[in-house]
C-alpha positions as CSV (number, residue, x, y, z in Angstrom):
1,X,-0.2,0.1,-0.1
2,X,1.0,3.7,0.3
3,X,4.6,4.4,1.7
4,X,4.4,7.2,4.0
5,X,8.0,7.2,5.1
6,X,8.6,11.0,4.5
7,X,11.0,12.9,2.1
8,X,13.9,14.4,4.4
9,X,13.8,17.2,1.7
10,X,10.3,18.3,2.6
11,X,10.6,20.2,5.9
12,X,8.2,20.6,8.4
13,X,8.0,24.6,7.8
14,X,7.3,23.8,4.0
15,X,4.6,21.5,5.2
16,X,3.1,24.3,7.2
17,X,3.3,26.7,4.2
18,X,1.5,24.5,2.2
19,X,-1.1,23.7,4.9
20,X,-1.7,27.5,4.7
21,X,-1.9,27.7,1.3
22,X,-4.6,24.7,1.2
23,X,-6.7,26.4,3.8
24,X,-7.4,29.0,1.2
25,X,-8.6,26.3,-1.4
26,X,-10.4,23.9,1.1
27,X,-11.0,24.0,4.7
28,X,-11.1,20.1,5.3
29,X,-7.3,19.5,5.5
30,X,-6.5,17.7,8.7
31,X,-2.9,16.6,8.0
32,X,-0.2,16.6,5.5
33,X,2.4,14.0,5.1
34,X,5.4,14.2,2.5
35,X,5.7,11.1,0.7
36,X,9.1,9.5,-0.3
37,X,11.1,11.2,-3.0
38,X,10.8,8.7,-5.9
39,X,10.7,11.1,-9.2
40,X,13.0,13.8,-10.6
41,X,9.8,16.0,-11.5
42,X,7.5,16.3,-8.5
43,X,7.3,16.2,-4.7
44,X,4.4,14.5,-3.4
45,X,2.4,15.2,-0.1
46,X,-0.8,13.0,1.0
47,X,-3.3,15.3,2.0
48,X,-5.7,13.6,4.9
49,X,-9.3,15.3,4.7
50,X,-11.8,15.0,7.6
51,X,-15.0,14.4,5.7
52,X,-13.8,13.6,2.0
53,X,-11.5,11.4,0.3
54,X,-7.9,11.9,0.6
55,X,-5.9,14.1,-1.9
56,X,-2.3,14.1,-3.1
57,X,-0.7,17.3,-3.7
58,X,1.8,17.2,-7.0
59,X,4.2,19.9,-6.7
60,X,6.6,20.2,-9.7
61,X,10.4,20.4,-9.2
62,X,10.8,21.3,-12.9
63,X,9.1,21.0,-16.3
64,X,10.3,17.8,-18.3
65,X,8.6,19.7,-21.3
66,X,10.6,23.0,-20.7
67,X,7.4,24.9,-19.9
68,X,7.2,27.8,-17.6
69,X,5.5,27.4,-14.2
70,X,2.1,28.7,-15.5
71,X,2.2,26.8,-19.0
72,X,3.4,23.5,-17.1
73,X,0.6,23.7,-14.7
74,X,-2.1,24.2,-17.4
75,X,-0.6,21.5,-19.3
76,X,-0.6,18.9,-16.4
77,X,-3.9,19.9,-15.4
78,X,-5.1,19.1,-19.3
79,X,-3.5,15.8,-18.8
80,X,-5.8,14.8,-15.9
81,X,-8.9,16.2,-17.2
82,X,-8.6,14.2,-20.5
83,X,-7.1,11.4,-19.2
84,X,-9.7,10.7,-16.6
85,X,-12.2,9.6,-19.1
86,X,-10.2,6.4,-19.1
87,X,-11.5,5.4,-15.6
88,X,-8.0,4.8,-14.6
89,X,-6.4,7.7,-13.6
90,X,-6.8,10.3,-10.6
91,X,-9.3,13.1,-10.7
92,X,-8.1,16.7,-10.7
93,X,-9.6,18.5,-7.9
94,X,-7.8,21.8,-7.8
95,X,-4.8,23.9,-8.8
96,X,-2.4,25.2,-6.1
97,X,-1.5,28.8,-7.4
98,X,1.8,29.8,-8.3
99,X,3.4,31.8,-5.2
100,X,6.6,32.9,-3.5
101,X,6.3,29.5,-1.4
102,X,5.7,27.5,-4.2
103,X,7.0,29.0,-7.4
104,X,6.1,26.2,-9.5
105,X,2.3,25.9,-7.9
106,X,0.9,22.5,-7.9
107,X,-2.1,20.1,-8.7
108,X,-4.6,18.4,-6.2
109,X,-5.5,15.2,-7.4
110,X,-7.2,12.2,-5.9
111,X,-5.2,10.0,-3.7
112,X,-5.2,6.6,-4.7
113,X,-4.8,3.6,-2.3
114,X,-2.9,0.9,-4.0
115,X,0.5,-1.1,-4.1
116,X,3.2,-1.0,-6.7
117,X,2.7,-3.1,-9.8
118,X,4.1,-6.7,-9.6
119,X,5.4,-7.7,-13.1
120,X,4.4,-9.6,-15.0
121,X,1.3,-10.5,-12.9
122,X,0.0,-6.9,-13.4
123,X,0.8,-6.5,-16.8
124,X,-2.8,-7.6,-18.0
125,X,-4.3,-4.7,-15.7
126,X,-1.9,-2.3,-17.0
127,X,-2.7,-3.1,-20.6
128,X,-6.3,-3.0,-20.1
129,X,-5.6,0.7,-18.4
130,X,-3.7,1.6,-21.2
131,X,-6.6,0.2,-24.0
132,X,-9.1,2.5,-22.0
133,X,-6.7,5.6,-22.0
134,X,-6.3,5.0,-26.1
135,X,-10.0,4.7,-26.7
136,X,-10.9,8.0,-25.6
137,X,-12.0,10.1,-28.4
138,X,-9.5,12.7,-30.2
139,X,-11.1,15.8,-30.3
140,X,-10.8,18.0,-33.6
141,X,-7.4,19.6,-34.1
142,X,-8.5,22.9,-32.9
143,X,-9.4,21.8,-29.5
144,X,-6.4,19.9,-28.6
145,X,-4.5,22.4,-27.2
146,X,-2.5,22.7,-24.6
147,X,-1.6,18.9,-25.4
148,X,1.1,18.3,-27.8
149,X,-0.4,17.2,-31.2
150,X,2.3,17.5,-33.9
151,X,1.4,17.3,-37.3
152,X,3.6,14.3,-37.6
153,X,3.9,12.6,-34.3
154,X,6.7,10.5,-35.9
155,X,8.6,13.5,-37.0
156,X,8.5,15.0,-33.7
157,X,9.6,11.7,-32.1
158,X,12.4,11.7,-34.2
159,X,13.5,15.2,-33.7
160,X,13.3,14.5,-29.7
161,X,15.6,11.6,-29.7
162,X,18.0,13.2,-32.1
163,X,18.1,16.1,-30.1
164,X,18.9,14.1,-26.9
165,X,21.2,11.8,-29.0
166,X,23.5,15.2,-29.2
167,X,24.5,14.3,-25.5
168,X,26.1,11.0,-26.2
169,X,29.5,12.7,-27.2
170,X,29.9,13.5,-23.5
171,X,28.1,10.5,-21.9
172,X,30.0,7.0,-20.6
173,X,29.4,5.2,-23.9
174,X,31.8,2.9,-25.2
175,X,32.7,2.6,-28.9
176,X,30.7,-0.7,-29.4
177,X,27.6,0.8,-27.4
178,X,27.7,4.0,-29.7
179,X,27.9,2.0,-32.8
180,X,24.6,0.0,-32.1
181,X,22.9,3.1,-31.0
182,X,23.9,4.9,-34.2
183,X,22.7,1.8,-36.1
184,X,19.4,1.8,-34.3
185,X,18.7,5.7,-34.9
186,X,18.7,4.7,-38.7
187,X,15.2,3.7,-37.8
188,X,14.4,7.5,-38.4
189,X,16.0,7.6,-42.0
190,X,13.3,8.7,-44.4
191,X,10.4,6.0,-44.7
192,X,7.6,8.2,-45.8
193,X,5.3,5.0,-45.7
194,X,6.2,4.0,-42.0
195,X,5.8,7.7,-41.0
196,X,2.3,8.0,-42.5
197,X,1.0,4.7,-41.0
198,X,2.3,5.3,-37.4
199,X,0.7,9.1,-37.7
200,X,-2.4,7.7,-38.9
201,X,-3.2,5.8,-35.7
202,X,-3.2,8.9,-33.3
203,X,-4.7,8.8,-29.8
204,X,-4.1,10.2,-26.4
205,X,-1.0,8.4,-24.9
206,X,0.7,9.2,-21.3
207,X,4.3,8.9,-23.0
208,X,5.2,7.8,-19.5
209,X,3.6,4.9,-18.9
210,X,6.6,2.7,-16.9
211,X,5.2,0.3,-14.5
212,X,6.4,2.4,-11.7
213,X,3.9,5.0,-12.6
214,X,0.9,2.4,-12.0
215,X,-0.8,1.8,-8.5
216,X,-2.7,-1.5,-8.2
217,X,-5.8,-1.3,-6.0
218,X,-7.1,-3.8,-3.9
219,X,-9.7,-4.7,-6.7
220,X,-6.7,-5.3,-9.1
221,X,-7.2,-2.2,-11.2
222,X,-4.3,-0.2,-12.6
223,X,-4.2,3.4,-12.1
224,X,-1.8,5.5,-13.9
225,X,-1.0,8.4,-11.3
226,X,1.8,10.3,-13.4
227,X,0.2,12.4,-16.3
228,X,2.6,15.0,-16.8
229,X,3.7,14.4,-20.6
230,X,0.5,13.3,-22.2
231,X,0.1,14.1,-26.1
232,X,-1.6,12.5,-29.0
233,X,0.6,10.3,-30.7
234,X,0.9,6.6,-31.2
235,X,-0.1,4.0,-28.9
236,X,2.7,1.7,-29.5
237,X,5.0,4.5,-27.5
238,X,3.0,3.5,-24.3
239,X,3.1,-0.4,-24.8
240,X,6.9,0.0,-25.2
241,X,7.3,2.3,-22.0
242,X,5.3,-0.3,-20.0
243,X,7.3,-3.4,-21.0
244,X,10.6,-2.6,-22.3
245,X,13.6,-3.7,-20.4
246,X,14.8,0.0,-19.6
247,X,11.2,0.6,-18.0
248,X,10.7,-2.3,-16.1
249,X,13.8,-2.2,-14.3
250,X,13.8,1.3,-13.4
251,X,11.7,1.2,-10.4
252,X,12.7,-0.9,-7.6
253,X,9.3,-1.3,-6.2
254,X,8.2,-3.0,-9.6
255,X,11.6,-4.2,-10.9
256,X,11.2,-7.4,-13.2
257,X,12.9,-8.7,-16.3
258,X,10.3,-10.0,-18.8
259,X,10.7,-12.6,-21.3
260,X,9.9,-12.3,-25.0
261,X,6.7,-14.6,-24.5
262,X,5.4,-12.2,-21.6
263,X,5.9,-9.2,-23.8
264,X,4.0,-10.7,-26.6
265,X,1.0,-11.9,-24.3
266,X,1.0,-8.2,-23.2
267,X,0.7,-6.7,-26.7
268,X,-2.0,-9.1,-27.6
269,X,-3.9,-8.4,-24.4
270,X,-4.0,-4.8,-25.2
271,X,-4.9,-5.5,-28.6
272,X,-7.7,-7.8,-27.8
273,X,-9.1,-5.0,-25.3
274,X,-9.2,-2.5,-28.3
275,X,-10.1,-4.5,-31.3
276,X,-12.1,-7.0,-33.1
277,X,-10.9,-10.3,-34.4
278,X,-11.2,-8.9,-37.8
279,X,-8.7,-6.1,-37.5
280,X,-5.2,-6.8,-38.3
281,X,-2.1,-5.7,-35.7
282,X,0.2,-3.4,-37.4
283,X,3.4,-5.0,-36.2
284,X,5.7,-3.0,-38.0
285,X,4.2,0.3,-36.6
286,X,4.4,-1.1,-32.9
287,X,7.8,-2.5,-33.2
288,X,9.0,0.7,-34.8
289,X,7.4,2.8,-32.0
290,X,9.0,0.5,-29.5
291,X,12.3,1.0,-30.8
292,X,11.6,4.6,-30.8
293,X,10.8,4.8,-27.1
294,X,14.0,2.7,-26.4
295,X,16.0,5.2,-28.2
296,X,14.3,8.2,-26.5
297,X,14.9,6.4,-22.9
298,X,18.2,5.7,-23.8
299,X,19.3,9.2,-25.4
300,X,17.5,10.7,-22.1
301,X,20.1,9.1,-19.9
302,X,22.8,10.5,-21.9
303,X,21.2,13.7,-21.4
304,X,20.7,13.7,-17.7
305,X,24.2,12.3,-16.8
306,X,25.4,15.5,-18.5
307,X,23.0,17.7,-16.8
308,X,22.4,16.6,-13.4
309,X,25.5,18.1,-11.9
310,X,24.4,21.7,-12.8
311,X,23.3,24.0,-10.1
312,X,19.5,24.2,-9.7
313,X,17.5,26.9,-11.4
314,X,17.2,29.7,-8.9
315,X,14.0,31.4,-10.9
316,X,12.4,28.1,-11.1
317,X,11.9,28.0,-14.6
318,X,11.2,25.3,-17.1
319,X,13.8,22.2,-17.2
320,X,15.9,21.6,-14.5
321,X,17.9,18.1,-13.9
322,X,19.9,19.4,-11.1
323,X,20.8,16.8,-8.4
324,X,20.0,19.6,-5.8
325,X,16.2,19.0,-6.3
326,X,16.2,15.5,-5.2
327,X,17.4,13.3,-2.3
328,X,20.9,11.8,-2.8
329,X,19.5,8.1,-2.6
330,X,17.2,8.9,-5.6
331,X,20.2,10.7,-7.6
332,X,22.3,7.7,-7.1
333,X,19.7,5.1,-8.1
334,X,19.0,7.3,-11.5
335,X,22.5,7.6,-12.2
336,X,22.9,3.7,-11.6
337,X,20.2,2.9,-14.1
338,X,21.5,5.5,-16.7
339,X,25.0,3.9,-16.9
340,X,23.5,0.5,-17.0
341,X,21.3,1.3,-19.9
342,X,24.0,2.8,-21.6
343,X,26.2,-0.3,-21.4
344,X,27.0,-2.1,-24.3
345,X,25.4,-5.4,-23.1
346,X,22.1,-3.7,-22.5
347,X,21.9,-2.0,-25.7
348,X,22.7,-5.2,-27.5
349,X,20.0,-7.2,-25.2
350,X,17.2,-4.7,-25.9
351,X,18.0,-4.7,-29.6
352,X,17.8,-8.5,-29.7
353,X,14.7,-8.6,-27.4
354,X,12.8,-6.1,-29.8
355,X,14.1,-8.3,-33.0
356,X,12.5,-11.4,-31.3
357,X,9.2,-9.4,-30.3
358,X,8.8,-8.4,-34.1
359,X,9.1,-12.0,-35.3
360,X,6.7,-13.6,-32.4
361,X,4.3,-10.7,-33.1
362,X,4.4,-11.3,-37.0
363,X,3.0,-14.8,-36.2
364,X,-0.3,-13.7,-34.6
């Protein structure tokens, strides 16, 4: 269930300031508990309420999408509002205004009583949650803002990956690992037919669907609790993020190494939750987006290793990967994972896993 071990970075004085700020929004708050520091983008505080269900305050440390504080709050609020239609995300209840005490503001969302995902047992529940998210009706183009909905999601993904790949030159990457990454980056060489097929399958996606972002309720329902980066794109990016080695071994609470058969079953379960037996799975697009999501994650590791030693942004604007924003324990864990994922053995492993998955899915 919920871990109430408080974060030492969240002082009693800061909790008191938050309590005062919440009094202006809701007078039902009776107790605040800072939750463990488990992510690089937010602090979390459990809000115990006297007569109503509890909330959680999501207080940004930074914007992973390089947005200013006000735009970042608007974006995240839109993520929660739209994803709520899936029935597998927390509801949004309010916005904590930007202030001197909380220069990036915050969101107030439903508190979810649940445990960490245990793999592979909870993969079907995660697949169903994602299927419900992906089934949400895509609004007309002029109603999609503020969420990102590029003309070509495939091209936008390529541009993000290639921008992050620029950090590989200064990252701890062996020559053999770099050669394999460069080979994998050829995925984005001009292929208009693939881009057209990926772009034609647009839906609301999380873009951060790794298993550590799910809680499993007592009824076995998977709830996606982190909705900072939703956008309109290909659902294969979410399926990849939920089942890649670089995702399933990221969070210690949900750590697992999945074999190919388990991942194939996960894709098939998601497919059966969304489509009829007459529909044909576009295996090439699913595998291409899986490779793209892995490349995004791997190049992000190079970016983080290059930037986390920087001083924190004193103006609290936009993106900020400074280690000063998180506990030493968390930073040590992220550094360990980033270096591991950039190792030649892992890069070769994931590439081979994706090749086997493509073969097995093609047999469905």
